[in-house]
C-alpha positions in Angstrom: 0.0 0.0 0.0 1.4 3.4 -1.0 1.0 5.8 1.9 2.0 9.2 3.3 3.0 8.8 7.0 2.8 12.1 8.9 4.3 12.1 12.4 3.3 14.9 14.8 5.4 16.8 17.3 4.6 14.4 20.2 5.7 11.5 18.0 9.1 13.1 17.3 9.4 14.8 20.6 12.7 13.1 21.6 15.1 10.3 20.7 12.7 7.7 22.2 9.8 9.0 20.0 11.9 9.0 16.9 13.0 5.5 17.6 9.4 4.5 17.6 9.0 6.2 14.3 11.9 4.3 12.9 10.2 1.0 14.1 6.9 2.0 12.5 8.5 2.8 9.1 10.7 -0.3 9.2 7.6 -2.5 9.8 5.8 -0.8 7.0 8.6 -1.5 4.6 8.9 -5.1 5.6 5.1 -5.6 5.3 4.9 -4.0 1.9 8.1 -5.0 0.1 6.7 -4.6 -3.5 5.1 -1.2 -2.9 6.7 2.2 -3.2 8.3 3.4 0.1 6.2 5.7 2.2 6.5 9.4 2.1 7.3 10.6 5.6 6.3 14.1 6.8 7.2 15.3 10.2 6.3 18.2 12.5 8.7 20.1 14.7 9.8 18.5 17.9 7.1 19.0 20.6 6.9 22.6 21.9 9.6 23.8 19.5 7.3 25.9 17.4 6.1 27.7 20.5 9.7 28.4 21.5 10.5 29.8 18.0 7.4 32.0 18.2 8.7 33.3 21.5 12.1 34.0 19.9 10.3 36.1 17.3 8.5 38.0 20.0 11.7 38.7 21.9 13.3 40.0 18.7 10.3 42.3 18.1 10.9 43.7 21.6 14.5 44.3 20.9 15.7 41.6 23.3 18.4 40.2 21.0 20.5 38.3 23.6 17.4 36.6 25.1 16.2 35.5 21.6 19.7 34.3 20.7 20.0 32.3 23.9 16.6 30.7 23.3 17.7 29.6 19.8 21.0 28.3 21.2 19.1 26.2 23.7 16.9 24.8 20.8 20.1 23.9 18.9 21.4 22.0 21.9 18.1 20.1 22.2 18.2 19.1 18.5 21.9 18.0 18.7 21.1 16.0 21.8 18.3 14.1 20.0 20.5 13.6 17.0 23.4 12.2 19.0 21.2 9.5 20.5 20.1 8.3 17.1 22.8 8.9 14.5 26.3 7.3 14.1 29.4 9.3 14.5 30.2 10.0 10.9 26.7 11.0 10.0 26.3 13.0 13.2 29.4 15.1 12.3 27.8 16.3 9.1 24.3 16.6 10.5 25.6 18.6 13.5 27.5 21.0 11.2 24.4 21.6 9.1 22.1 22.2 12.1 24.7 24.5 13.7 25.1 26.5 10.5 21.3 26.9 10.1 20.7 27.9 13.7 23.7 30.3 13.7 22.3 31.9 10.5 18.9 32.3 12.2 20.5 33.8 15.3 22.2 36.4 13.1 18.8 37.2 11.5 17.0 37.4 14.8 19.7 39.9 16.1 19.2 42.0 13.0 15.4 42.0 13.6 15.9 42.9 17.3 18.0 45.9 16.2 15.1 47.2 14.2 12.4 45.9 16.6 10.4 44.8 13.7 9.4 41.2 12.9 7.2 41.1 9.8 5.0 38.1 8.9 7.6 37.1 6.4 10.4 37.1 9.1 8.1 35.2 11.4 7.7 32.4 8.9 11.5 32.2 8.4 11.9 31.8 12.2 9.3 29.2 12.9 10.2 27.1 9.8 13.4 26.1 11.6 11.4 23.6 13.7 10.3 21.4 10.7 13.6 21.9 8.9 15.6 20.6 11.8 13.4 17.7 12.8 13.1 16.4 9.3 16.8 16.5 8.8 17.3 14.5 12.0 14.6 11.9 11.0 16.2 11.4 7.6 19.6 10.9 9.2 18.2 8.5 11.8 16.6 6.4 9.0 19.9 6.2 7.2 21.6 5.1 10.4 19.5 2.0 10.5 19.9 1.3 6.8 16.5 2.6 5.8 17.2 4.2 2.4 16.1 7.8 3.0 16.5 11.2 1.4 15.8 14.6 3.0 13.8 16.9 0.8 13.4 20.6 1.6 9.6 21.0 1.7 10.1 24.6 0.5 11.3 23.3 -2.8 8.1 21.3 -3.2 5.1 23.1 -1.6 4.4 26.3 -3.6 2.2 28.9 -1.9 1.0 32.4 -2.2 2.7 35.2 -0.2 0.1 35.3 2.6 2.7 34.7 5.3 1.7 32.8 8.5 -1.4 31.3 6.7 -0.3 30.7 3.1 -2.5 29.0 0.5 -1.0 26.3 -1.6 -0.8 26.4 -5.4 -1.9 22.9 -6.0 -0.9 22.7 -9.7 2.6 23.9 -9.1 2.9 21.8 -5.9 1.8 18.6 -7.6 4.2 19.2 -10.5 7.1 19.5 -8.0 5.9 16.6 -5.9 5.8 14.3 -8.9 9.3 15.5 -9.9 11.2 15.7 -6.6 9.3 13.3 -4.3 8.4 11.0 -7.2 12.1 10.6 -8.2 13.0 9.5 -4.7 10.2 7.0 -4.6 11.2 5.6 -8.0 14.7 5.1 -6.7 13.3 3.1 -3.8 14.2 5.8 -1.2 12.0 7.1 1.7 11.5 10.9 1.1 11.5 12.8 4.4 10.0 16.3 4.5 9.0 18.8 7.1 5.3 19.7 7.2 3.8 23.1 7.7 6.3 25.0 5.6 6.4 26.0 1.9 7.7 28.8 -0.2 6.5 31.3 -2.7 7.4 31.0 -6.4 10.2 33.5 -5.7 11.6 31.3 -2.9 10.4 33.2 0.3 9.6 30.8 3.2 5.9 30.6 4.1 3.9 28.6 6.6 0.4 27.1 6.4 -0.7 28.1 9.9 -0.7 26.1 13.1 -1.7 22.5 12.5 -0.5 22.8 8.9 1.7 19.7 9.0 -1.4 17.5 8.5 -2.3 19.7 5.6 1.1 19.3 4.0 0.8 15.5 4.3 -2.6 15.5 2.7 -1.4 17.7 -0.1 1.5 15.5 -0.9 -0.7 12.4 -0.7 -3.2 13.9 -3.1 -0.5 15.0 -5.5 1.0 11.6 -5.6 -2.3 9.6 -5.7 -1.5 7.7 -2.6 -3.7 4.9 -1.2 -3.9 6.3 2.3 -2.7 9.3 4.3 -1.7 8.3 7.8 -1.7 10.8 10.7 0.4 9.5 13.5 -0.2 11.2 16.8 -0.4 10.4 20.6 -4.0 9.1 20.7 -5.6 6.0 19.4 -7.7 7.9 16.8 -10.8 10.0 16.8 -12.7 9.7 20.0 -16.3 10.1 20.8 -15.4 13.2 22.9 -12.5 15.2 24.2 -10.9 13.1 26.9 -10.0 16.3 28.8 -13.8 16.9 29.2 -15.4 13.5 29.2 -14.1 10.6 31.2 -13.2 7.5 29.1 -14.5 8.4 25.6 -14.7 5.6 23.0 -12.7 5.1 19.8 -14.5 5.9 16.6 -13.4 3.2 14.2 -14.7 4.9 11.0 -16.4 8.1 10.0 -17.0 10.1 6.9 -15.0 13.0 5.5 -17.9 15.3 6.2 -18.2 14.2 9.8 -14.5 14.5 10.4 -14.5 18.0 8.9 -17.4 19.1 11.2 -15.7 17.6 14.3 -12.4 19.2 13.4 -13.9 22.6 12.8 -15.8 22.5 16.1 -12.8 21.7 18.2 -11.6 18.1 17.8 -7.9 18.5 18.2 -6.7 15.3 16.5 -7.2 16.5 13.0 -6.6 19.9 11.3 -9.7 20.9 9.3 -7.8 21.7 6.2 -6.3 18.2 6.1 -9.6 16.9 4.8 -9.7 19.0 1.7 -7.0 17.4 -0.5 -8.1 14.0 0.6 -11.7 14.6 -0.3 -10.7 15.9 -3.7 -9.0 12.6 -4.5 -11.2 10.4 -2.2 -8.1 9.2 -0.4 -8.7 7.6 3.0 -7.1 9.3 6.1 -6.2 7.1 9.0 -5.4 8.5 12.5 -3.0 6.3 14.4 -1.1 6.2 17.7 2.7 6.1 17.4 2.9 4.9 21.0 0.5 2.0 20.3 0.9 1.2 16.6 -0.9 -2.1 17.0 -4.2 -0.2 17.4 -6.1 0.1 14.1 -7.1 3.7 14.7 -9.8 5.7 13.0 -10.3 5.5 9.2 -11.9 8.5 7.5 -13.5 7.8 4.2 -16.1 9.2 1.8 -18.8 7.2 3.6 -19.2 7.0 7.4 -20.4 4.0 9.4 -22.3 5.2 12.5 -23.0 2.3 14.9 -26.6 1.3 15.9 -28.1 4.4 14.4 -26.4 6.7 16.9 -24.3 9.8 16.7 -20.7 9.6 15.6 -19.0 11.9 18.1 -19.0 15.1 20.1 -16.8 18.1 19.9 -16.5 21.4 21.8 -14.9 24.7 21.0 -14.2 26.9 24.1 -13.4 30.5 24.6 -16.1 31.7 22.2 -17.7 35.1 22.1 -21.4 35.7 21.1 -22.1 38.9 19.2 -25.7 40.0 19.0 -26.5 42.5 16.2 -29.9 44.2 16.4 -31.5 46.7 14.1 -35.1 47.6 13.5 -33.9 48.6 10.0 -33.3 44.9 9.4 -37.1 44.3 9.1 -37.9 43.9 5.4 -34.6 45.4 4.4 -32.6 43.7 1.7 -28.8 44.0 1.9 -28.6 44.1 5.7 -26.9 40.7 6.0 -24.5 41.5 3.2 -23.5 44.7 5.0 -23.1 42.8 8.3 -20.9 40.1 7.0 -18.8 42.4 5.0 -17.6 43.8 8.4 -16.3 40.4 9.4 -14.7 39.9 6.0 -13.0 43.2 6.2 -11.4 42.3 9.5 -10.6 38.7 8.4 -12.6 37.1 11.2 -14.5 33.8 10.7 -17.9 33.2 12.1 -18.8 29.8 13.5 -22.5 29.8 14.3 -25.2 32.1 12.9 -28.9 32.5 14.0 -31.3 35.1 12.8 -34.7 36.5 13.8 -36.7 39.3 12.2 -34.7 42.1 13.7 -31.5 40.5 15.0 -28.6 38.3 14.1 -26.4 36.4 16.6 -23.0 35.0 15.6 -20.1 33.4 17.4 -16.4 34.0 16.9 -13.4 32.4 18.5 -10.9 34.9 17.2 -11.3 38.2 19.1 -8.2 39.9 17.9 -10.2 42.4 15.8 -13.3 42.3 18.0 -13.2 46.0 18.9 -12.9 47.0 15.3 -15.7 44.8 14.3 -18.0 46.1 17.0 -17.2 49.7 16.2 -18.1 49.2 12.5 -21.2 47.2 13.2 -22.4 50.1 15.5 -22.6 52.3 12.4 -25.8 50.6 11.5 -27.0 48.4 14.4 -27.0 47.9 18.2 -24.3 45.5 19.2 -23.8 43.4 22.4 -21.0 40.9 23.1 -21.0 38.0 25.5 -17.6 36.4 26.2 -16.8 33.2 28.1 -19.1 31.1 25.9 -18.6 27.7 24.2 -19.9 25.6 21.3 -20.8 22.0 21.8 -21.4 20.1 18.6 -23.0 16.6 18.2 -22.1 15.1 14.8 -23.4 12.1 12.9 -24.6 11.1 9.4 -27.6 9.5 11.1 -29.0 12.9 12.0 -30.2 13.2 8.4 -32.3 10.0 8.7 -33.5 10.0 12.3 -35.1 13.2 13.6 -35.5 11.6 17.0 -31.8 12.1 17.6 -32.2 15.8 17.6 -35.0 15.5 20.2 -32.8 13.2 22.4 -29.9 15.6 22.3 -31.9 18.7 23.3 -33.8 16.8 26.0 -30.5 15.5 27.5 -29.5 19.1 28.1 -32.6 19.9 30.2 -32.0 22.8 32.6 -28.7 23.8 31.1 -29.2 27.3 29.7 -28.7 27.2 25.9 -27.8 30.5 24.3 -28.2 29.3 20.7 -29.2 26.1 19.0 -28.5 25.4 15.4 -28.7 22.6 12.9 -26.8 23.0 9.6 -28.4 22.5 6.2 -26.4 19.3 5.8 -28.2 18.0 9.0 -25.0 16.3 10.1 -24.6 18.2 13.3 -26.5 19.9 16.1 -24.7 22.9 17.5 -25.3 24.3 21.0 -23.9 27.6 22.3 -23.8 27.8 26.1 -21.7 29.1 28.9 -18.2 27.8 29.0 -18.6 26.7 32.6 -21.5 24.4 31.5 -19.4 22.5 29.0 -18.3 19.5 31.2 -21.9 18.9 32.3 -23.3 19.2 28.8 -20.7 17.0 27.2 -21.1 14.4 30.0 -24.9 14.2 29.5 -24.7 14.0 25.7 -22.0 11.3 25.9 -24.1 9.3 28.4 -27.2 9.6 26.2 -25.6 8.5 22.9 -22.5 6.4 23.9 -23.4 5.1 27.4 -21.8 5.8 30.7 -18.0 5.4 31.0 
């Protein structure tokens, strides 16, 4: 089976984690001797991206020495991981490369600190170091155990626009380069190793796809290369019926649809990045979520068609830290163009809306990004009364069976008896029921819904 294997930050957090990755790839090669080697995509080591973002923040504040020390500490961490995995000869070359790249970044950060300006372009150049370093180490570690591997700079493959920190891939250009660069390695029987999350513009400037973008990178490469499966290796057994931090002992979901997975990811399921689904859907390539610490578990398989068990829901998700915005205007009554004007404000300030409900004279929406909230409210007040309610949350119940069994909706609402519900919505697809409620009520609401549809823990 021809696969892309993406390993997240917790899977490559340290030498022990990378050793598990080596074992997983080795077993795949042994089990599929006649297939092409897997394409391996890796995230930065656990917490490294956060530290690189901090280095950028320090540079922006003019704290050059502090930023340089932080990067030096990160270099030491990477060299420590490499020395535990790679033989002496290879380690010498790898250490020299890593030291050179981090030293160059330190010089750049010192220059940025002198000007106290870190542009989005500079931010991407800083945070890209995490994936560049981890992928180099993994490729060298494979070679040290005689896995034929080749490191490929993802920036030479994944072509994007110039929207730094949240770049959009150019699929045609990326697929052409994937077939050329990655395809050549596969044809030679070598395991290509790339960093996720990063790309570059046509002119070669480093870009990033946004947080969680390593999954997206893996899906893009899988779609471009017509793979049989895209595997997302993480630190949980797969998609669960609820967030284990909120619900005690949730169950594993063995299979669900692309549409269900997208809904769950959008409304807070942390296992999968929402954009991961898009390239896979376009090519109808299954996505499997697996646990690198327990590779024997079959995980969750995401396909075009789901398979809800016993006519129940598939899973629950929650998104916390939400703000409800109520927009009210008597001019809305019988007035065409009001909604267009309203949503143009959110578009102007590049803020996505999650849930929308309307009445004759009011609209209520939820947002989880409040960075431009003051600007949004000020502009909305040019033509409407506006009120904001923070500390809210979204609880979402998802399942293909909602389309066929209206009783599921009634059971969900009834199970939340006496919990104040701020908004209730069911999308046109009828795959989900969305409840907006106080953030403090989330544990109780999730617990009741889980008990109703999946049984007590």
